[in-house]
C-alpha positions in Angstrom: 0.1 -0.1 0.2 1.3 3.3 -0.9 1.3 6.4 1.3 -0.7 9.4 -0.4 1.6 12.0 -1.8 1.3 15.6 -0.1 -0.5 17.1 -3.3 -3.3 14.8 -3.0 -3.9 15.4 1.2 -5.0 18.8 0.0 -7.5 18.2 -2.5 -10.0 15.5 -3.3 -11.4 14.4 -6.5 -12.0 16.9 -9.3 -15.2 19.0 -9.2 -18.4 17.5 -9.6 -21.8 18.6 -10.5 -22.9 16.5 -7.3 -21.4 14.6 -4.4 -22.8 11.3 -3.0 -21.1 10.6 0.2 -21.7 7.9 3.1 -20.7 6.8 6.6 -20.1 3.2 7.1 -20.3 2.2 10.6 -22.5 0.4 13.8 -25.3 2.2 15.9 -24.8 5.4 13.6 -28.6 6.5 13.0 -28.2 9.7 15.4 -25.1 11.0 13.7 -25.2 14.7 12.8 -22.3 14.1 10.1 -24.9 13.6 7.3 -26.5 17.1 8.1 -23.6 19.1 8.6 -22.2 18.1 5.0 -25.6 18.5 3.7 -26.4 21.7 5.2 -22.8 23.2 4.4 -23.1 22.2 0.8 -26.4 23.7 0.1 -25.1 26.9 1.7 -22.3 26.8 -0.7 -25.0 26.0 -3.7 -23.6 22.5 -4.1 -25.5 19.3 -4.3 -24.7 16.6 -2.0 -26.4 13.5 -0.6 -24.8 12.1 2.7 -26.2 8.5 3.3 -25.9 6.4 6.2 -24.7 2.6 6.0 -25.3 1.1 9.3 -24.2 -2.1 9.9 -26.3 -2.9 12.5 -28.6 -3.4 9.6 -26.8 -6.0 8.2 -26.3 -9.8 9.4 -22.9 -9.8 8.1 -22.0 -6.8 10.0 -18.2 -5.6 9.5 -17.9 -8.7 7.4 -19.5 -6.9 4.5 -17.0 -3.8 4.4 -15.2 -5.0 1.3 -18.5 -5.0 -0.8 -19.6 -2.0 0.6 -16.3 -0.2 -0.7 -16.7 -2.0 -4.0 -20.7 -0.7 -4.2 -19.4 2.6 -3.4 -16.5 2.6 -6.1 -19.5 1.4 -8.4 -21.8 3.9 -7.7 -19.3 6.8 -7.8 -19.2 7.9 -4.2 -16.9 11.0 -3.6 -16.0 9.7 -0.3 -16.9 7.8 2.7 -16.7 8.6 6.6 -15.5 5.4 8.6 -16.3 4.8 12.2 -16.5 1.8 14.5 -15.8 -0.9 13.9 -14.2 -0.8 10.6 -11.1 2.3 11.4 -8.8 -0.2 11.5 -10.1 -3.4 9.6 -10.3 -1.2 6.6 -6.6 -0.5 6.1 -5.7 -3.6 4.1 -8.6 -2.9 1.9 -7.3 0.6 0.7 -5.0 1.6 -1.9 -3.4 4.3 -0.1 -3.0 6.2 3.3 -2.2 9.6 4.5 1.0 10.0 6.6 -1.2 10.6 9.8 -3.5 7.2 9.0 -0.5 5.1 8.6 0.9 6.4 11.7 -2.3 5.9 13.9 -2.7 2.9 12.2 -6.7 3.9 11.6 -8.9 5.6 9.0 -11.8 7.8 9.5 -12.1 9.3 5.9 -11.8 7.7 2.4 -11.3 9.6 -0.5 -12.6 7.7 -3.9 -10.3 9.2 -6.7 -10.3 7.9 -10.2 -11.4 4.6 -8.9 -9.0 4.4 -6.0 -9.5 4.6 -2.0 -7.2 6.8 -0.4 -7.5 6.6 3.4 -7.2 9.4 5.8 -7.3 9.7 9.7 -9.3 13.3 10.7 -9.3 12.5 14.3 -6.5 13.8 15.3 -6.8 17.0 12.9 -10.3 17.4 14.0 -9.0 17.9 17.5 -6.2 20.3 16.8 -8.5 22.5 14.9 -10.7 22.7 17.7 -7.9 23.5 20.1 -6.2 26.0 18.1 -9.4 27.5 17.4 -10.9 28.1 20.9 -7.6 27.8 23.3 -4.9 29.1 20.9 -2.5 29.5 23.9 -3.0 26.3 25.4 0.2 25.1 27.7 1.4 21.5 26.4 3.9 21.2 28.7 2.1 18.5 30.4 -1.1 17.0 29.0 -3.3 14.2 30.6 -5.3 12.4 28.2 -8.1 10.1 29.6 -9.2 7.2 27.5 -6.7 5.3 24.8 -9.2 3.9 22.6 -9.6 4.9 18.9 -10.3 8.8 19.1 -7.9 9.0 22.1 -5.0 7.2 20.4 -5.6 9.7 17.3 -5.3 12.7 19.5 -2.4 11.4 21.5 -0.5 11.3 18.1 -1.6 14.8 17.7 -0.6 16.3 21.2 3.1 14.5 20.6 3.2 16.0 17.1 2.3 19.3 18.6 5.5 19.5 20.6 4.1 18.3 24.3 7.0 18.0 26.8 4.9 15.2 28.9 1.7 13.2 28.0 0.3 11.0 30.7 -2.1 8.6 29.3 -4.8 6.9 31.6 -7.3 4.1 30.6 -9.4 1.7 32.3 -7.3 -0.9 30.2 -3.8 -0.3 31.7 -2.2 -2.7 29.0 -4.0 -0.5 26.0 -2.3 2.9 27.7 0.8 1.2 27.9 0.9 0.2 24.6 -0.2 3.6 23.4 2.5 5.2 25.2 5.3 2.7 23.9 4.2 3.0 20.3 3.9 6.9 20.5 7.6 6.9 21.9 9.0 4.9 19.5 7.3 6.4 16.2 8.4 9.7 17.5 11.7 8.9 19.2 10.8 10.6 22.4 10.3 9.6 25.8 7.7 12.0 26.6 4.4 9.6 26.6 3.5 7.1 29.9 1.0 5.4 30.9 -0.4 5.9 34.2 -2.6 4.0 36.7 -5.1 6.6 38.0 -6.1 10.3 36.8 -5.0 11.6 40.2 -1.4 10.3 39.7 -1.4 11.6 36.2 -2.6 15.3 37.0 0.2 16.0 39.4 1.8 19.2 38.0 -0.5 18.8 34.5 -1.4 22.1 32.7 -4.2 20.3 30.4 -6.3 17.4 30.5 -8.1 15.9 27.3 -11.2 13.8 27.8 -11.8 11.1 25.1 -13.7 8.6 26.9 -17.8 7.8 26.5 -18.5 9.0 30.1 -20.7 12.0 30.0 -22.7 11.1 27.2 -26.5 11.3 27.3 -26.8 7.6 27.4 -23.8 7.6 29.9 -24.0 10.1 32.5 -21.5 11.0 34.8 -17.8 12.3 35.4 -14.9 10.4 34.5 -12.8 11.6 37.3 -13.1 13.0 40.7 -14.0 17.0 40.2 -11.8 17.6 43.3 -8.9 17.0 40.7 -9.9 20.3 38.8 -8.2 23.5 39.2 -8.4 26.9 37.6 -4.5 26.0 36.4 -5.9 23.6 34.2 -7.3 23.5 30.7 -10.0 20.7 29.9 -10.8 19.5 26.2 -13.8 17.3 26.0 -14.8 15.4 22.8 -18.1 14.4 23.8 -20.6 16.6 22.2 -24.0 15.7 23.0 -24.9 17.2 25.5 -23.0 20.2 24.8 -22.0 20.7 28.5 -21.3 17.4 29.8 -21.1 17.0 33.7 -17.0 17.3 33.2 -17.4 20.6 31.4 -19.8 22.1 33.8 -17.4 20.8 36.7 -14.4 22.3 35.1 -15.9 25.5 34.8 -17.0 25.9 38.3 -13.2 25.3 38.8 -12.0 28.1 37.0 -10.6 25.9 33.8 -10.5 27.1 30.4 -12.7 24.8 28.1 -13.3 23.3 24.9 -16.4 21.5 24.0 -16.7 18.5 22.3 -18.5 20.2 19.4 -15.1 21.8 18.4 -13.5 18.4 17.3 -16.6 17.4 15.5 -16.8 20.1 13.7 -12.8 20.1 13.0 -13.5 16.5 11.7 -16.2 17.8 9.5 -14.3 20.7 8.3 -11.2 18.3 7.0 -13.3 15.7 5.5 -15.6 18.6 3.5 -12.4 19.5 2.1 -11.0 16.3 1.1 -14.1 15.2 -0.5 -15.1 18.3 -2.5 -11.9 20.5 -3.0 -13.8 23.6 -1.4 -13.1 25.6 2.0 -16.0 25.2 4.2 -17.2 27.7 6.7 -16.3 26.6 9.8 -18.0 29.1 11.8 -21.2 28.1 10.0 -21.0 24.7 10.7 -20.0 24.9 14.3 -23.5 27.1 14.9 -25.0 24.3 12.8 -24.2 21.5 14.9 -24.8 23.5 18.1 -28.5 24.0 16.5 -28.9 20.0 15.8 -28.1 19.4 19.5 -30.2 21.9 20.7 -33.0 20.7 18.8 -32.5 17.2 19.7 -32.0 17.6 23.5 -35.7 19.7 23.3 -37.5 16.8 21.6 
């Protein structure tokens, strides 16, 4: 498998009269990604349809992935977003990978160009967009990451790429946290990453906290750590975006922390994917306002 040349990373397929996109994953019926892309395309005078391809509706589930990718090729899809459980199993089915996707060992965006499937990962770049937009002066001297799963791992790579001096990783599975830290140190020839057994230990002397677990979602309410560990010298970045203000964000604000909501990463991912799929520059502010409107509407149903 080849690596995507740098020229392709900044563009997508040649301009089209209309765009057909899709999201492949399990349990995706509540995804806001289709609405984000379709509304931004409408505002730009483009024809774009975004189709949910929910593996929960197939008895073969992720076993159907090769056929779905071939069907997308035949039906002239411009691209696909990829989510659980396919971000890693899709790798051998692609023709090339971006540098980030190769380093992270996962793909969440596929551009289809001239019949070829080109894999990208916008989890890390989406988080970077959000933190730089809302907290551009964030201190990365000592960052703590809660959650070493797919999104957490991508963010971990990005934090190291951004020059963090210290990254402490905490996960419910200590072996997973240790493996991620070891891989980061190997790839980037650093000693910055280290697994910690607890949030309390990891947060000693920390200046930033990134939360990348499902805790705080509407269906999984609660705090991922003891609120007493939060203090005004800590910035807090959340990746859960529904509800708009999770219990962690509320507690962090009470403690005087600077905060970045989960919508920032969600919009950053969509901005990057829209650019890759269409070759056009999206209006990030408009997309951010739209996702907030969508979440408010859902919460008030």
